[in-house]
C-alpha positions as CSV (number, residue, x, y, z in Angstrom):
1,M,0.0,0.0,0.0
2,S,1.6,3.3,-1.0
3,N,2.6,6.2,1.2
4,D,-0.1,8.8,1.5
5,L,1.7,11.5,3.6
6,H,2.0,15.0,2.1
7,G,4.2,17.4,4.1
8,I,3.5,15.9,7.5
9,R,4.9,13.4,9.9
10,A,2.8,11.2,12.2
11,V,4.3,9.3,15.1
12,L,3.2,7.1,17.9
13,T,5.2,7.4,21.1
14,V,4.9,4.8,23.9
15,I,4.6,6.5,27.3
16,E,3.5,3.5,29.4
17,G,4.1,-0.2,29.1
18,P,6.8,-2.6,28.0
19,L,8.1,-0.4,25.2
20,T,8.1,3.0,27.0
21,G,10.1,5.5,25.0
22,T,9.8,3.7,21.7
23,R,8.5,5.8,18.7
24,F,6.8,4.4,15.6
25,E,6.4,6.4,12.4
26,L,3.1,6.1,10.6
27,D,4.3,6.5,7.1
28,R,1.9,4.2,5.1
29,A,-1.8,4.2,4.3
30,E,-2.7,1.5,6.8
31,I,-0.7,0.0,9.7
32,S,-1.7,-2.8,12.1
33,L,-1.0,-2.7,15.9
34,G,-0.8,-5.8,18.1
35,S,1.4,-8.6,19.5
36,K,1.9,-10.0,15.9
37,S,1.4,-6.9,13.8
38,Q,3.4,-4.5,11.7
39,I,3.8,-2.4,14.9
40,T,4.6,-5.1,17.4
41,L,3.7,-4.5,21.0
42,N,5.2,-6.9,23.5
43,D,2.1,-6.7,25.8
44,P,0.3,-9.9,27.1
45,E,-3.0,-7.9,27.1
46,V,-2.8,-7.0,23.4
47,A,-4.4,-9.0,20.6
48,P,-2.3,-10.3,17.7
49,I,-4.0,-7.7,15.5
50,H,-5.5,-5.4,18.0
51,A,-6.2,-2.2,16.0
52,L,-5.6,-0.6,12.6
53,I,-4.6,3.0,11.8
54,T,-5.5,4.3,8.4
55,N,-4.4,7.5,6.7
56,K,-6.9,9.1,4.4
57,K,-5.6,12.4,3.0
58,N,-3.6,13.1,6.1
59,R,-6.6,12.3,8.4
60,F,-5.7,9.4,10.7
61,Y,-8.4,7.0,11.9
62,I,-7.9,4.2,14.4
63,R,-10.3,1.3,14.7
64,R,-10.6,-1.8,16.8
65,H,-9.8,-5.0,14.9
66,D,-10.4,-7.7,17.5
67,E,-13.8,-7.7,19.1
68,S,-12.5,-9.5,22.2
69,F,-10.0,-6.7,23.1
70,P,-11.0,-3.1,23.9
71,L,-9.5,0.0,22.4
72,Y,-9.4,3.3,24.3
73,V,-8.8,6.9,23.0
74,N,-8.5,9.6,25.7
75,G,-9.9,7.2,28.3
76,S,-13.1,6.2,26.3
77,A,-13.7,2.8,24.7
78,V,-14.1,3.3,20.9
79,E,-14.7,1.2,17.8
80,R,-13.4,3.8,15.3
81,E,-12.0,7.3,16.0
82,L,-10.5,10.2,14.1
83,L,-7.2,11.0,15.8
84,T,-5.9,14.5,16.5
85,S,-2.4,15.4,17.7
86,M,-1.7,14.5,21.3
87,D,-4.5,12.0,21.5
88,E,-3.8,9.2,24.1
89,I,-4.3,5.6,22.8
90,L,-4.5,2.6,25.2
91,L,-4.2,-1.0,24.1
92,G,-3.8,-3.5,27.0
93,Q,-1.1,-2.0,29.2
94,T,0.5,0.0,26.5
95,K,-0.3,3.7,26.4
96,M,0.8,5.8,23.4
97,I,0.6,9.4,22.3
98,F,-0.3,10.2,18.7
99,T,1.4,13.3,17.3
100,I,1.2,14.9,13.8
101,S,3.4,17.8,12.7
102,E,4.2,19.6,9.5
103,L,7.6,19.0,7.9
104,A,9.8,22.1,7.3
105,E,9.9,23.1,3.6
106,D,13.7,23.4,3.7
107,D,15.5,22.3,6.8
108,G,18.7,21.1,5.2
109,S,17.8,17.5,5.5
110,D,16.5,15.0,2.9
111,D,12.9,14.7,4.3
112,Q,10.9,13.7,1.3
113,E,7.8,11.6,0.5
114,R,8.8,8.0,0.5
115,D,7.5,5.3,-1.8
116,L,8.4,2.2,0.2
117,P,5.4,-0.3,0.0
118,G,5.4,-2.5,3.1
119,E,7.9,-0.3,5.0
120,I,7.7,1.5,8.3
121,T,10.9,3.2,9.4
122,T,12.0,5.7,12.0
123,D,14.6,8.5,11.8
124,D,17.9,7.3,13.2
125,G,19.7,10.6,12.6
126,S,21.0,9.8,9.2
127,D,19.7,11.0,5.8
128,D,16.4,9.3,5.0
129,Q,17.0,6.5,2.5
130,E,15.1,3.7,1.0
131,R,15.5,0.5,3.1
132,D,15.1,-2.9,1.6
133,L,13.3,-4.5,4.5
134,P,9.8,-5.4,3.4
135,G,7.3,-6.1,6.1
136,E,9.5,-4.9,9.0
137,I,9.2,-2.0,11.3
138,T,12.3,-0.4,12.7
139,T,12.3,1.8,15.7
140,D,14.8,3.9,17.6
141,A,13.9,5.2,21.0
142,A,16.8,7.6,20.9
143,A,16.0,9.1,17.6
144,P,15.5,12.9,17.7
145,P,11.9,14.0,17.6
146,T,10.6,16.4,14.9
147,F,10.2,19.0,17.6
148,P,11.7,19.3,21.0
149,E,10.7,16.6,23.4
150,T,10.0,19.3,26.1
151,E,7.5,21.0,23.8
152,M,5.7,17.7,23.2
153,M,5.5,16.9,26.9
154,I,4.4,20.5,27.9
155,E,1.6,20.3,25.3
156,Y,0.7,16.8,26.5
157,K,0.7,17.8,30.2
158,T,-1.3,21.0,29.4
159,R,-3.9,19.0,27.5
160,R,-4.2,16.4,30.3
161,M,-4.5,19.2,32.9
162,E,-7.3,20.8,30.8
163,S,-9.0,17.4,30.4
164,R,-8.8,16.6,34.1
165,A,-10.1,20.1,35.0
166,K,-13.1,19.5,32.7
167,E,-13.6,16.0,34.1
168,K,-13.6,17.4,37.6
169,G,-16.0,20.1,36.7
170,E,-18.4,17.6,35.1
171,K,-17.9,14.8,37.5
172,E,-21.2,15.0,39.3
173,G,-23.2,15.5,36.1
174,A,-21.4,12.6,34.3
175,K,-22.0,10.3,37.3
176,K,-25.7,11.1,37.2
177,A,-25.8,10.7,33.4
178,F,-24.2,7.2,33.5
179,P,-27.0,4.9,32.4
180,L,-26.2,1.9,34.6
181,K,-25.8,1.0,38.2
182,V,-23.5,-2.0,38.9
183,T,-23.8,-3.9,42.1
184,L,-21.1,-6.3,43.3
185,K,-22.0,-8.8,46.1
186,V,-19.1,-10.7,47.5
187,T,-20.6,-14.1,48.4
188,S,-17.5,-16.0,49.5
189,G,-13.9,-15.4,50.5
190,V,-12.2,-12.9,52.9
191,A,-14.6,-10.1,52.0
192,S,-17.8,-12.2,52.1
193,G,-20.8,-10.1,52.8
194,Q,-19.6,-6.8,51.2
195,I,-21.9,-5.1,48.8
196,L,-20.5,-2.4,46.5
197,T,-22.3,-0.2,44.0
198,F,-20.8,1.8,41.1
199,Q,-21.9,4.1,38.3
200,S,-18.7,4.0,36.3
201,P,-17.6,2.8,32.8
202,I,-14.7,0.8,34.3
203,I,-14.3,-1.0,37.6
204,V,-10.9,-2.5,38.4
205,V,-10.6,-5.3,41.0
206,G,-7.3,-6.4,42.6
207,R,-5.4,-7.2,45.8
208,T,-3.7,-3.8,46.1
209,I,-4.8,-1.8,43.0
210,G,-8.3,-0.9,41.9
211,D,-11.8,0.3,42.7
212,V,-12.4,-2.9,44.6
213,V,-9.5,-4.0,46.7
214,I,-9.7,-7.5,48.3
215,A,-7.0,-8.9,50.6
216,D,-7.1,-12.3,49.1
217,P,-3.6,-13.7,48.7
218,D,-4.7,-15.7,45.5
219,I,-5.8,-12.5,43.8
220,S,-3.2,-10.5,41.7
221,R,-2.3,-6.9,42.4
222,K,-4.5,-5.8,39.5
223,H,-6.5,-8.8,38.7
224,C,-9.4,-8.0,36.4
225,S,-11.8,-5.2,35.3
226,I,-15.5,-4.8,34.4
227,E,-15.8,-2.5,31.3
228,F,-18.9,-0.8,30.0
229,Q,-19.0,-0.3,26.2
230,G,-22.7,0.2,25.8
231,I,-26.0,-1.1,27.0
232,N,-25.9,-4.9,26.9
233,R,-22.1,-4.6,26.2
234,I,-20.4,-5.0,29.6
235,F,-17.3,-7.1,29.6
236,L,-15.1,-8.9,32.1
237,H,-11.4,-8.5,31.3
238,D,-8.6,-10.6,33.0
239,H,-5.4,-8.6,33.4
240,A,-3.0,-11.5,32.8
241,S,-3.6,-12.6,36.4
242,T,-1.5,-15.4,38.0
243,N,-4.5,-17.6,39.0
244,G,-6.9,-16.6,36.3
245,T,-10.4,-15.1,36.2
246,Y,-13.5,-17.4,36.1
247,L,-17.0,-16.6,34.9
248,N,-19.7,-19.0,36.1
249,G,-17.0,-21.6,36.4
250,D,-15.2,-21.1,33.1
251,E,-11.8,-19.4,32.8
252,I,-11.9,-16.4,30.6
253,S,-9.6,-13.7,29.3
254,Y,-12.3,-11.4,28.0
255,S,-16.0,-12.2,28.1
256,L,-19.5,-10.6,27.9
257,L,-21.3,-10.2,31.2
258,K,-24.9,-10.4,32.1
259,S,-26.8,-9.6,35.3
260,G,-26.6,-12.4,37.8
261,D,-23.2,-13.8,36.6
262,K,-20.7,-15.0,39.2
263,I,-17.1,-14.0,39.0
264,Q,-14.5,-16.2,40.7
265,I,-11.0,-14.8,41.5
266,G,-8.7,-16.5,44.0
267,S,-10.9,-17.8,46.8
268,T,-13.4,-14.9,46.3
269,T,-16.8,-15.2,44.5
270,I,-18.6,-12.0,43.4
271,K,-22.1,-11.8,42.0
272,I,-22.7,-9.0,39.6
273,L,-26.0,-7.2,39.1
274,F,-27.0,-4.5,36.6
275,Q,-29.8,-1.9,36.9
276,S,-30.6,0.5,34.1
277,L,-31.2,4.1,35.2
């Protein structure tokens, strides 16, 4: 598939996860992301082909490819989303920042449009040249960015501060607007008898990390999560836990939930109930 970039450079920078600091150039019309994709993410919670990024006349879209694995942009689960510079993308435990910038018309380098079908390369400080490595993606975490790293991080932090301020200001309204009440009843284990209610699109359960913390030695630090992606689309997601997550007796990695289901983690059993608001 031919290069479709015209005077711009688009990059994904990993800011959290196993490849933190790695940068991937998006210099072809369609690129796959996953554990066995063109952009390879060494993350146990990422699907082999997790998502696709397509470039249509310098407008970049990301879409979920595997229905069993969620895709998040700026904290919201999405199926397909138009990306803008400094958007935050989350696949499994890997968080990336998407940036897009204009190339200087004459900066003394050899930045030109490339016509390398099957190629994805990153700038290693030398003149851009055609590389004869079809199907591979090369990265260089130490490569100089197209603009100062401090500027990128200032812009990113500013954007996150604005986003968090907005979230804080709208917190109560958003909570009231959430269309579902989730009730968790612990029916066995060290926390037996506890009843918890939530109005939130994601609920994390773990031994030391999460919205629900249970001091069960057989539960992992961050064990699993309950994720809302729409009415009748609530999923249970195992976070590569040591002893596994079970739904109604069956071990799962990612599975659709229904009201009345029983979740087993370690020696703890949780009954989940949904109520539409």
